[in-house]
Each structure stands twice: as structure tokens, then as C-alpha cells.
C-alpha positions as CSV (number, residue, x, y, z in Angstrom):
1,M,116.7,55.3,31.1
2,S,117.0,59.0,29.5
3,A,114.3,62.3,30.4
4,T,113.2,65.3,28.7
5,C,113.1,68.3,31.0
6,Y,111.0,71.3,31.3
7,K,111.6,74.7,32.8
8,F,108.8,77.1,33.6
9,T,108.0,80.2,35.6
10,V,104.7,80.5,37.9
11,N,103.3,82.7,40.6
12,N,103.2,79.9,43.7
13,A,103.6,76.3,44.1
14,H,100.0,75.5,44.0
15,E,100.1,76.7,40.4
16,A,103.4,74.3,40.1
17,A,101.3,71.6,41.3
18,E,98.7,72.0,38.5
19,V,100.8,72.4,35.5
20,I,103.1,69.2,36.5
21,R,100.0,67.2,37.1
22,E,97.8,68.9,33.7
23,R,100.5,69.0,31.5
24,L,103.6,66.1,32.3
25,G,101.8,63.6,34.4
26,E,101.8,61.8,37.0
27,N,105.4,60.5,36.0
28,A,107.1,64.1,36.4
29,R,110.0,64.3,38.7
30,V,110.9,68.2,40.0
31,L,114.5,68.4,39.9
32,S,115.0,72.1,40.7
33,V,112.7,74.8,42.4
34,R,113.7,78.7,43.1
35,T,112.3,81.9,43.7
36,V,112.5,84.7,41.0
37,E,112.4,88.1,42.3
38,P,111.1,90.6,40.1
39,T,114.0,93.6,38.8
40,G,113.7,96.8,38.0
41,L,110.6,98.9,39.2
42,R,108.5,96.0,39.6
43,G,111.2,94.5,42.6
44,L,109.2,97.8,44.9
45,F,105.5,96.5,43.6
46,G,105.9,93.1,41.7
47,A,105.6,90.0,44.3
48,P,108.6,87.2,43.5
49,K,107.6,84.2,40.9
50,I,109.1,80.3,41.3
51,E,111.1,78.5,38.4
52,V,110.5,75.0,38.3
53,I,112.6,72.3,36.3
54,A,111.0,69.0,36.1
55,A,112.2,65.8,33.9
56,V,109.3,63.3,32.5
57,E,111.0,59.8,31.4
58,D,112.0,59.1,27.6
59,G,109.7,56.1,27.1
60,S,107.1,56.4,29.4
61,S,103.4,56.4,28.7
62,V,103.4,59.8,29.2
63,G,106.3,61.3,28.1
64,A,106.0,59.4,24.7
65,E,102.9,61.7,24.4
66,L,104.5,64.8,25.3
67,A,105.5,67.3,22.9
68,P,106.4,70.5,23.3
69,P,103.5,72.8,23.4
70,S,103.2,75.3,20.8
71,A,102.9,79.1,21.7
72,D,99.2,79.2,20.6
73,A,99.0,76.3,23.6
74,D,100.8,78.3,25.8
75,Q,98.5,81.6,25.2
76,G,97.9,82.6,29.0
77,R,99.3,79.6,30.7
78,S,102.8,79.1,32.2
79,K,105.2,77.7,28.9
80,L,107.6,75.1,29.2
81,R,110.7,74.8,27.5
82,P,112.7,72.1,27.2
83,Y,115.9,72.7,29.5
84,S,119.4,70.6,29.7
85,A,119.0,70.3,33.6
86,T,122.6,70.4,35.2
87,S,124.2,68.5,38.3
88,D,123.5,71.7,40.4
89,D,119.6,71.3,39.7
90,V,119.2,67.6,40.9
91,A,121.6,68.5,43.8
92,S,119.6,71.5,45.4
93,P,118.4,70.5,48.9
94,L,115.5,72.7,47.9
95,A,115.1,70.9,44.6
96,A,114.6,67.3,46.8
97,N,112.2,68.7,48.7
98,A,110.0,70.1,46.1
99,S,110.0,66.8,44.4
100,T,109.0,64.9,47.0
101,R,106.0,67.3,47.9
102,V,105.1,67.7,44.2
103,D,105.2,63.8,43.7
104,A,103.1,63.3,46.6
105,R,100.4,65.8,44.6
106,I,100.8,64.1,41.3
107,S,101.3,60.3,42.0
108,R,97.9,59.5,42.4
109,R,97.9,55.6,41.1
110,A,98.0,54.6,45.1
111,A,96.4,57.4,46.9
112,P,94.5,55.9,50.1
113,S,91.5,57.0,51.0
114,M,90.7,59.9,53.4
115,D,87.7,61.2,54.8
116,L,87.0,64.5,55.9
117,P,87.9,65.2,59.2
118,T,91.5,63.8,58.4
119,L,92.4,65.9,55.7
120,L,91.3,69.0,57.8
121,R,93.9,67.9,60.2
122,R,96.0,67.3,57.9
123,S,95.7,70.9,55.9
124,G,96.2,72.2,59.2
125,F,93.1,72.8,61.0
126,S,93.5,72.4,65.2
127,E,91.0,70.6,67.2
128,A,89.3,74.1,68.2
129,I,88.4,74.7,64.5
130,M,87.0,71.6,64.0
131,A,85.2,71.6,67.3
132,R,83.2,75.0,65.9
133,L,82.5,72.9,62.7
134,R,80.9,70.0,64.5
135,Q,78.7,72.6,66.2
136,S,77.7,74.6,63.0
137,G,74.9,72.6,62.8
138,D,76.5,71.6,58.9
139,W,78.9,69.0,60.2
140,A,76.7,65.7,59.8
141,K,75.9,66.8,56.0
142,L,79.2,67.4,55.3
143,E,80.7,64.4,56.2
144,A,77.9,62.8,54.5
145,L,78.4,64.2,51.4
146,P,81.7,62.9,48.9
147,L,84.6,64.4,49.6
148,H,85.3,67.2,47.0
149,R,81.4,68.7,47.7
150,A,82.4,68.7,51.4
151,L,85.0,70.3,50.8
152,V,83.3,73.3,48.8
153,E,80.9,73.3,51.9
154,T,83.0,73.6,54.6
155,S,84.7,76.7,52.9
156,R,81.1,77.9,52.6
157,T,79.9,77.0,56.4
158,L,83.8,78.7,57.4
159,Q,82.5,82.2,55.0
160,R,79.5,81.9,56.9
161,L,81.0,81.8,60.7
162,A,83.3,84.6,59.6
163,E,80.7,86.5,58.1
164,A,79.0,86.5,61.4
165,R,81.2,88.6,63.2
166,P,80.7,92.2,63.3
167,A,81.7,94.7,60.9
168,P,84.9,96.5,61.9
169,A,85.1,100.3,61.5
170,P,87.5,102.1,59.1
171,L,91.2,102.6,60.5
172,T,91.2,106.1,61.3
173,R,94.2,106.6,64.1
174,A,96.1,103.2,64.3
175,A,99.0,102.5,65.9
176,F,100.8,99.3,64.1
177,I,102.5,97.5,66.7
178,G,104.9,94.0,66.8
179,Q,108.0,92.3,67.8
180,A,111.1,93.1,65.8
181,G,111.1,91.0,62.7
182,T,107.3,90.8,62.2
183,G,107.8,92.9,59.4
184,R,106.0,96.4,61.1
185,T,106.7,98.8,59.0
186,T,106.4,96.5,56.0
187,A,103.0,96.3,56.5
188,L,102.3,99.9,57.7
189,C,103.6,100.5,54.0
190,K,101.2,97.3,52.4
191,W,98.5,99.4,54.2
192,L,99.2,102.7,53.4
193,G,99.2,102.2,49.1
194,T,96.1,100.0,49.5
195,E,95.0,103.2,51.8
196,V,96.1,106.3,49.3
197,A,96.5,104.2,45.6
198,R,93.5,101.9,46.3
199,R,90.8,104.3,48.3
200,A,92.3,107.6,47.3
201,R,92.4,108.3,51.1
202,V,94.5,111.4,52.6
203,G,96.4,111.3,56.0
204,H,99.6,111.7,57.5
205,V,102.2,109.1,59.3
206,V,103.5,109.8,62.9
207,V,106.9,108.2,63.9
208,A,107.4,107.7,67.5
209,E,110.7,106.6,68.9
210,F,111.0,107.1,72.3
211,D,114.7,106.4,73.4
212,Q,114.5,103.6,70.8
213,P,115.8,105.0,67.7
214,V,115.5,102.6,64.9
215,S,115.7,103.0,61.1
216,R,112.0,103.4,59.3
217,G,113.6,101.8,55.6
218,S,111.7,102.5,53.0
219,L,108.6,104.2,54.6
220,P,109.8,107.8,54.2
221,V,110.4,107.5,50.7
222,L,107.2,105.4,50.3
223,C,105.4,108.5,52.0
224,E,106.5,111.0,49.5
225,A,105.8,108.7,47.0
226,L,102.3,108.2,47.8
227,G,102.4,112.4,49.0
228,V,101.4,111.0,52.5
229,P,103.5,114.1,55.1
230,F,105.8,112.1,57.1
231,A,106.0,113.0,61.0
232,H,108.4,112.5,64.0
233,F,107.2,112.7,67.1
234,P,106.1,115.4,68.7
235,A,104.0,116.0,65.6
236,S,100.0,116.6,65.5
237,T,98.4,112.9,65.9
238,Q,95.1,114.1,65.6
239,P,93.6,113.7,61.7
240,A,94.1,116.8,59.6
241,A,90.8,117.2,57.8
242,P,87.4,115.0,58.3
243,G,87.7,111.8,57.1
244,A,91.7,111.9,56.7
245,F,94.0,109.0,59.1
246,V,96.7,109.1,61.4
247,Y,98.8,105.9,61.9
248,F,101.5,105.4,63.8
249,D,105.0,103.7,63.4
250,L,106.3,103.0,67.3
251,P,109.4,101.1,68.5
252,P,108.9,97.0,68.9
253,L,107.4,95.2,71.5
254,S,109.6,93.5,73.8
255,L,108.2,89.7,74.8
256,R,110.6,88.8,77.3
257,D,110.2,92.0,79.1
258,P,106.8,94.2,80.0
259,A,108.1,97.0,81.7
260,A,110.7,97.5,78.5
261,N,106.7,98.3,76.7
262,A,106.2,100.8,79.7
263,S,106.8,103.8,77.6
264,L,104.7,102.6,74.3
265,V,101.8,101.6,76.6
266,E,102.2,104.7,78.0
267,F,102.2,107.0,74.4
268,L,99.3,104.9,72.8
269,E,96.6,105.5,76.4
270,R,98.3,109.4,76.7
271,E,97.4,109.8,72.8
272,K,93.9,108.0,73.0
273,I,94.9,105.6,70.1
274,E,92.4,103.2,70.3
275,Q,92.5,101.4,67.4
276,R,96.4,98.8,67.6
277,V,97.0,97.0,64.7
278,L,99.3,93.9,65.9
279,V,101.5,92.7,63.5
280,L,103.4,89.3,63.5
281,N,105.4,87.0,61.8
282,A,103.1,83.5,60.9
283,A,106.4,82.1,59.5
284,Y,107.5,81.8,63.2
285,G,106.7,79.0,65.4
286,S,103.4,78.4,67.2
287,A,104.9,79.0,70.4
288,A,106.1,82.8,69.6
289,L,102.7,83.2,67.8
290,R,100.5,82.8,70.7
291,A,103.2,84.8,72.7
292,G,103.4,87.2,70.7
293,Y,99.2,87.0,69.9
294,A,98.6,87.6,73.9
295,R,101.5,90.3,74.8
296,G,99.5,92.1,71.7
297,R,96.2,91.8,73.5
298,E,97.8,92.8,77.0
299,I,98.2,96.1,75.3
300,G,95.0,97.0,73.6
301,A,95.8,95.1,70.3
302,T,92.1,95.8,67.9
303,H,93.2,94.4,65.0
304,V,95.5,91.6,63.3
305,V,98.5,91.3,60.2
306,F,100.0,88.0,59.4
307,T,103.2,89.0,57.6
308,H,105.5,86.3,55.6
309,L,103.1,83.8,54.2
310,D,104.7,83.2,51.2
311,E,107.0,81.6,53.9
312,V,104.4,79.4,55.4
313,A,103.2,76.1,54.0
314,Q,100.1,75.2,55.7
315,W,97.8,78.0,56.6
316,G,95.4,76.1,57.8
317,V,96.6,77.2,61.9
318,L,95.7,80.8,61.3
319,W,91.3,79.9,61.7
320,D,92.1,80.2,65.9
321,Y,93.6,83.4,65.9
322,L,91.3,84.9,63.1
323,L,87.8,83.4,63.8
324,D,87.9,82.6,67.4
325,G,90.9,85.2,68.4
326,G,89.2,87.7,69.4
327,L,91.2,90.8,67.1
328,E,89.9,92.2,64.0
329,P,92.0,90.7,61.0
330,L,93.2,93.6,58.8
331,F,95.2,91.7,55.9
332,L,97.5,89.2,54.7
333,A,100.6,89.5,53.8
334,T,102.0,87.2,50.8
335,G,105.1,89.0,50.3
336,P,107.8,91.4,50.9
337,S,107.0,94.0,48.6
338,L,106.5,97.7,50.2
339,T,102.7,97.8,48.3
340,G,100.5,94.8,47.2
341,A,101.0,91.4,48.0
342,C,98.5,91.3,50.7
343,E,95.1,89.9,50.7
344,E,92.5,91.8,52.5
345,E,89.8,89.0,52.0
346,V,91.1,87.2,54.7
347,F,88.7,84.7,55.5
348,A,88.1,84.0,51.7
349,A,91.5,83.7,51.0
350,L,92.3,81.2,53.9
351,A,89.5,79.0,52.4
352,R,91.5,78.9,49.2
353,R,95.0,78.7,50.7
354,T,93.8,75.5,53.2
355,L,90.8,73.8,51.3
356,P,91.7,72.6,47.8
357,L,89.2,73.5,46.2
358,G,87.6,76.7,45.8
359,L,83.6,78.1,45.5
360,D,84.0,77.8,42.0
361,D,84.6,73.9,41.9
362,A,81.6,72.9,43.0
363,D,80.5,70.8,39.9
364,A,83.6,69.2,40.1
365,P,83.5,65.6,39.4
366,A,83.4,63.1,42.4
367,S,86.4,61.5,40.3
368,A,88.4,64.4,41.3
369,D,88.1,63.3,45.3
370,A,91.1,61.8,45.8
371,N,93.3,64.1,43.7
372,N,92.1,67.0,45.8
373,A,92.7,65.5,49.2
374,E,96.4,64.6,48.0
375,D,96.6,68.6,46.9
376,A,95.2,69.3,50.6
377,A,98.2,66.9,52.2
């Protein structure tokens, strides 16, 4: 049987699943998924998008009713365009994987029943976080609610647990530290862009290389564009004015040889830099994440940034680090651009990405239970 193909561009995989489910129906099949990088000036500030090609079999109960949407119907939404798929589209390994994942989300007719603990575990929640939820006093109520309501209330419970943490002091003199490959300098660039462009703060950046000279990439260029003084140590490590900041870009941490970090630790202690931002690559395996987190704690890290979250399918593993880890979350980096593409409302973003319903969906009908359970899985 022949099929009609449609191509559309969206911001993320969750939006793609919604478009397919709502506009193409449960019989739709994903043929191709690829990342589309922004061009020109948008390449510096914009986040990548996802281009999806999906097919609907002609003559199916959904496909027979489906007509190419008009411009009015598409206004403000992702546009579906008829497309002639090639063999390359179908042969893509990424397409095959995406097809499996999205088909699992939109095939509802045989969706198995699922309870709240199972759904949370499949979303990446650890047993430690499950224990925190059980001890919160809300657990009996959560389990008794319909699933779609339980997910909303679980989000609220997690938000309350996060809000119970003491309010952090703003960064003033902070060093960004982390292993090679974590995106340490890019994280500093993102934070600089937020501080200067959004909060109108002023300050300067100091680079200390010790015996490990490394390339600073686009950091000097960004500092020049933002009007932020950029200096190599030895340079002033104190704020130039009341309320100004000083941020430090340091050589990478070593996990294998703690002695290799001696110069870095000595610098932090000598200059009395108490705020230390640990940058971790969230796409690393759990063992590497734990090792990097532990080494950061050993050298006195006070804050944490997780990067490369655009490459991570399940964010639920971060709850352990952000809720119970002891370090103050600064932001989550959700893209490779030097500015933007980050989430400062860390716990709200984590709840939104690990629970299929947000707080605005509290009145969703009970019939959505099975659908939302599959989306979370």
C-alpha cells in the first residue's frame, strides 16, 4: 500500500511526538529525523531544530481523512509539507531508532496499564528519589489519584522539596571547573551572556593556565562582544567595583591523577575563591558522572552545571544530583551555542522533562492516562 509523506521542523523530540500524534494519527510512521543547525548569526545564538519526515499509509482510517493543512491552519504551528521520501531517508539508523520511539508513543490501542511507581522509574527516577517521595507525606495521596493527576501532583511535590533548599547567594567571584570535554568554557560563556545581557551586570574574566596552556575558543571573542574585560593571570582577582563579578576559567580537572589538580587547588585557596562551579557533561555514563561529581566535591565545589542535555534522552537521573547532592544547581545547558540554550529554572525544567504533564495540565481528562504514561516511558 502506498503512503503519503510529510516533512516538518520542530524544536525538540517532544514537540515532534505531539505533532505526529495530534495531526497525523496513530498510524503515522517516522522515516527520518535529523538535526538542523541554525545558519548565519543564528548559529551563535540559536538552538538547533529537528527535521522530521513521517509517512501515513494511503487508505488508512487516519490517512483517508488527512489533507495537507492550509496556511491558516498552520499559523503559529509546525508546518506539515508533502514530501517525496528517498531510500536514504528510510535507511538512516537514526530514523529507524526514532521510528521505534515515536511509534511507541503514538500507538495507544495496545498500551499496557501502568502505575505511578513504574512510570517514574521508567522516566529515570532512582530508588533514592522514590524514597524521598514516599517520605514526603504525599505518597499515599499520589498513588490514590488517577495517573494524569498523580503526575501533576508529583511535579508539585518535587518543586516543594526543591524550594525547601536554602536560597543561594549570587555569584560574585566564581571559578568554573570540570573535566576536559564537559563544556566548561562554553558554560562560562552562557553564564556571561546571561549576566551581562539579561541582568546588566559588569565585571571581568580571568584565565589561569598554570603549566597547562589550553585554547580558550570563543571566550575572548564573546568577552569583547559583551564589553567584558578579559585577562590572563596574573591579573586582578577582585571585583573592580561594588556588585561587579570576577569569573575564572581554569585548566581541566583530572579524575585519574588527583596530584595533577594540585596547582588548581592551590590557586583557588591562595586567591580565596570560595564559589566553585563544577561543570559536568550529562551525556557521560553514570560511573563517569559520579566520579566527576565526587572529584568536584573533593576540591570544594559549591555549584553545579550540567551540559549536553540536548544529547540526553532521560533527565530523571539528574534528580539525585540536584535534589540531594549538596551542590547548588546553577543552570542546565540544553544546546551548544555560546549564549542562551540553558535552563536557569532548574527544578521546573527537570520536572517538565521527566514528568509528561506540566502544572498547566491539571485539568487533563482521565482518558489521557495511557497516552501520558507512554510519553514518559
